[in-house]
C-alpha positions as CSV (number, residue, x, y, z in Angstrom):
1,M,-23.5,41.2,-46.1
2,T,-25.7,41.0,-49.6
3,F,-25.6,38.2,-52.1
4,M,-23.9,40.3,-54.5
5,P,-20.5,41.7,-53.7
6,K,-20.1,45.3,-54.1
7,K,-17.4,44.9,-56.7
8,N,-20.1,43.3,-59.2
9,R,-22.8,46.2,-58.7
10,L,-23.4,48.4,-61.8
11,N,-23.7,52.0,-61.6
12,F,-26.5,53.1,-63.2
13,D,-25.5,56.1,-64.9
14,E,-22.7,53.8,-66.9
15,V,-25.6,51.5,-68.2
16,A,-28.1,54.3,-68.6
17,D,-27.1,55.2,-72.0
18,G,-26.9,51.1,-72.9
19,L,-30.6,50.6,-71.6
20,V,-31.9,53.7,-73.6
21,D,-30.4,52.2,-77.2
22,I,-32.0,48.7,-75.9
23,S,-35.0,50.0,-75.3
24,S,-35.4,51.5,-78.6
25,V,-34.4,49.2,-80.5
26,Y,-36.6,46.9,-79.1
27,G,-39.7,49.4,-79.3
28,I,-39.4,51.0,-82.2
29,K,-36.9,49.1,-84.9
30,G,-38.8,45.6,-83.7
31,S,-42.1,47.0,-84.6
32,V,-41.1,48.1,-88.1
33,L,-39.4,45.0,-88.4
34,K,-42.8,43.0,-87.6
35,A,-44.7,45.2,-89.8
36,A,-42.5,44.3,-92.5
37,D,-42.9,40.5,-92.1
38,I,-46.6,40.8,-91.9
39,L,-46.6,42.6,-95.2
40,S,-44.1,40.3,-96.7
41,Q,-46.6,37.4,-96.1
42,H,-49.3,39.6,-98.4
43,L,-47.1,41.4,-101.2
44,S,-44.3,40.2,-103.3
45,N,-41.5,43.2,-103.0
46,V,-41.2,44.6,-99.2
47,Y,-38.3,46.4,-98.8
48,L,-36.7,47.8,-95.2
49,Y,-33.9,50.6,-95.5
50,S,-31.9,50.5,-92.1
51,F,-29.4,53.6,-91.7
52,E,-26.9,53.3,-88.9
53,Y,-24.3,55.6,-87.9
54,K,-22.1,55.2,-85.2
55,S,-20.1,57.9,-83.5
56,K,-17.3,58.4,-81.3
57,D,-19.2,61.1,-79.4
58,R,-21.3,60.3,-76.4
59,R,-24.7,61.4,-75.5
60,N,-24.5,63.2,-72.1
């Protein structure tokens, strides 16, 4: 017997796309936001544009 019942376990294949999205947001977008924040402390006009695209198609 294990600590978590089998019905509560996640299938890695089902969550892999979400994990990739989370890690890319943290690694790429987070760094860009931090850089813009640092620049804004020294420059008066700092702009950051973010283009979000949502699709019904899944990446497989």
